[in-house]
C-alpha positions in Angstrom: 0.1 0.1 0.0 1.6 3.2 -1.0 1.3 6.3 1.6 -0.5 8.7 -0.5 -3.1 8.3 -2.8 -2.7 10.2 -6.2 -5.3 11.3 -9.2 -5.5 13.7 -12.3 -8.1 15.7 -13.7 -8.5 17.1 -17.1 -9.7 20.1 -16.7 -10.0 22.4 -19.9 -7.2 20.1 -21.4 -4.8 20.6 -18.5 -3.6 18.0 -16.7 -3.5 18.5 -13.1 -1.7 16.0 -10.5 -2.9 16.1 -7.0 -1.8 14.2 -3.9 -3.3 13.3 -0.8 -2.1 11.3 2.3 -3.8 9.0 4.1 -1.2 7.8 7.0 -3.1 10.3 9.3 -6.6 8.5 8.4 -5.4 5.7 9.0 -4.4 6.5 12.4 -7.2 8.8 13.2 -9.5 6.2 12.7 -7.7 3.7 14.4 -7.5 5.9 17.8 -11.3 7.0 16.9 -13.1 3.6 17.2 -11.9 3.4 20.8 -11.7 7.1 22.1 -13.6 10.0 21.4 -12.4 12.5 23.8 -8.8 12.9 24.0 -7.2 15.0 26.6 -3.7 13.9 26.5 -2.1 11.9 24.3 1.6 10.6 23.6 3.7 10.0 20.6 6.9 8.3 21.0 9.3 9.1 17.7 10.1 12.2 16.2 10.2 11.0 12.6 8.1 11.6 9.6 5.2 8.8 10.6 5.4 11.2 14.4 4.8 14.0 12.3 1.5 12.4 10.6 0.3 11.1 14.1 0.2 14.4 16.1 -1.4 15.7 12.5 -4.3 12.4 13.4 -4.3 13.9 17.0 -4.9 17.7 16.0 -7.9 16.5 13.7 -9.1 14.4 16.9 -9.0 17.8 18.9 -6.4 16.2 21.4 -6.0 19.1 24.3 -2.4 18.1 25.0 0.2 16.0 23.0 3.4 14.7 25.0 6.4 14.0 22.5 9.3 11.6 23.5 12.0 10.9 21.2 15.8 9.6 22.1 17.2 13.1 21.2 15.0 16.3 22.5 16.7 18.5 19.6 14.6 16.3 17.1 11.7 16.4 19.0 11.6 20.3 19.3 12.2 20.5 15.7 8.4 18.8 15.5 7.1 20.8 17.8 8.2 23.7 15.7 6.2 22.7 12.6 3.0 22.4 14.6 3.1 25.7 16.3 -0.8 25.8 17.2 -0.6 22.3 18.8 -0.1 22.2 22.5 3.0 19.6 22.7 5.0 19.0 25.5 8.5 17.0 24.8 9.2 14.4 27.5 12.8 13.6 28.4 11.7 10.1 29.7 8.5 8.1 29.7 10.0 5.3 32.6 8.6 7.5 34.8 5.7 9.8 34.4 7.0 13.6 36.0 5.5 15.3 38.7 2.2 17.0 37.8 2.1 15.3 34.3 -1.5 14.1 33.4 -1.6 10.5 32.3 -2.3 9.8 28.3 -5.2 7.6 27.6 -4.1 7.2 24.1 -0.6 6.1 23.2 1.1 6.1 19.3 4.5 4.6 18.9 6.4 5.3 15.4 9.5 3.4 16.2 10.6 0.4 15.0 9.6 -3.0 17.4 13.4 -3.6 17.5 13.9 -0.3 19.6 11.2 -1.1 22.0 12.5 -2.6 25.4 12.3 -3.2 28.8 16.1 -1.9 29.0 17.7 1.1 29.0 20.8 2.1 26.5 21.9 3.9 23.3 19.4 4.0 20.4 16.3 2.2 22.3 12.9 3.5 23.9 12.7 1.7 27.4 9.5 0.8 28.0 7.3 0.8 31.4 4.5 -0.3 32.8 3.5 3.4 34.0 3.1 4.3 30.4 -0.4 2.4 31.3 -1.4 3.7 34.0 -4.1 5.8 32.7 -7.7 4.1 34.0 -9.8 6.7 34.2 -11.6 6.1 30.3 -11.4 4.4 27.7 -8.0 3.7 26.2 -6.1 2.7 23.2 -2.0 2.6 22.4 -1.3 2.2 18.5 2.0 0.6 17.3 2.8 2.0 13.4 5.6 -0.9 13.5 3.9 -3.9 11.7 6.1 -6.9 12.7 5.8 -8.4 14.9 2.3 -8.0 14.7 2.2 -8.2 18.5 4.8 -6.0 19.4 6.7 -5.6 22.7 4.9 -2.3 23.3 1.3 -3.7 22.7 2.3 -7.3 24.8 3.0 -4.7 27.4 -0.1 -3.0 27.4 -2.0 -6.5 27.4 0.1 -7.8 30.4 -0.3 -4.5 32.5 -4.3 -3.6 32.2 -6.7 -5.8 29.6 -8.6 -2.7 29.6 -6.2 -0.9 27.0 -7.3 -1.6 23.6 -4.2 -2.2 21.3 -4.1 -1.3 17.5 -1.1 -3.5 15.4 0.3 -1.6 13.2 -1.4 -3.8 10.1 -4.5 -2.6 11.4 -3.4 1.0 10.3 -2.4 -0.2 7.3 -5.6 -1.6 5.7 -7.3 1.6 7.5 -5.2 3.9 5.0 -5.7 0.9 2.1 -9.6 1.6 3.0 -9.8 5.4 2.4 -7.1 5.0 -0.9 -9.3 2.6 -2.6 -12.4 4.5 -2.0 -10.3 7.5 -3.0 -8.6 5.8 -6.7 -12.3 3.9 -7.6 -15.1 6.2 -6.4 -16.7 2.9 -5.3 -17.2 1.3 -1.5 -14.0 -0.6 -0.2 -15.2 -4.3 0.7 -13.4 -3.9 3.6 -14.1 -7.5 5.2 -12.2 -9.2 1.9 -9.4 -6.6 1.4 -8.8 -7.6 5.3 -8.6 -11.5 4.6 -6.7 -11.2 1.6 -4.3 -8.9 3.3 -3.8 -11.0 6.7 -3.7 -13.7 4.7 -0.8 -12.8 2.8 0.8 -11.2 5.9 0.6 -14.5 7.6 2.5 -16.9 5.3 
């Protein structure tokens, strides 16, 4: 699946090309399936997909977005790209700083191989503290799609079964549904598409 949907229009004999990113729609819909009102969310990572995650959270009218990355400089660059968003950079997520509201939504945009309970260079230490919120609906979305259950999703299930988990493959499917409908103008046969993709994925 591509991240962008492209289309062309013939307007008065002039071809015009349009593009439309669907990454953020996959993230938005994955979160919206489980949580509607978001006071606080956490985004892990500060790359291109993290940018998309912040955009999706803005669309969901998230009041505060915490951002954690291995290098705070990169995270601050992302903050500057969203001047209208309430983004707070966290230097660590193993322990919540004093006064920080617990997030009900977590979006990880880092590889599964970088998720670990250990500390060290080039890793994102995981802690049960991530899943302390218990005052309403919750969801953790992991954009990594291999393995299907990443260390982050596995930890969420172990700590609190009330946390909904969304694997990266499911986010990709939601992107694909939107892409199909934009390309063809027809309703996507989601059940058939999901069955085919999951079958290929598990081969």
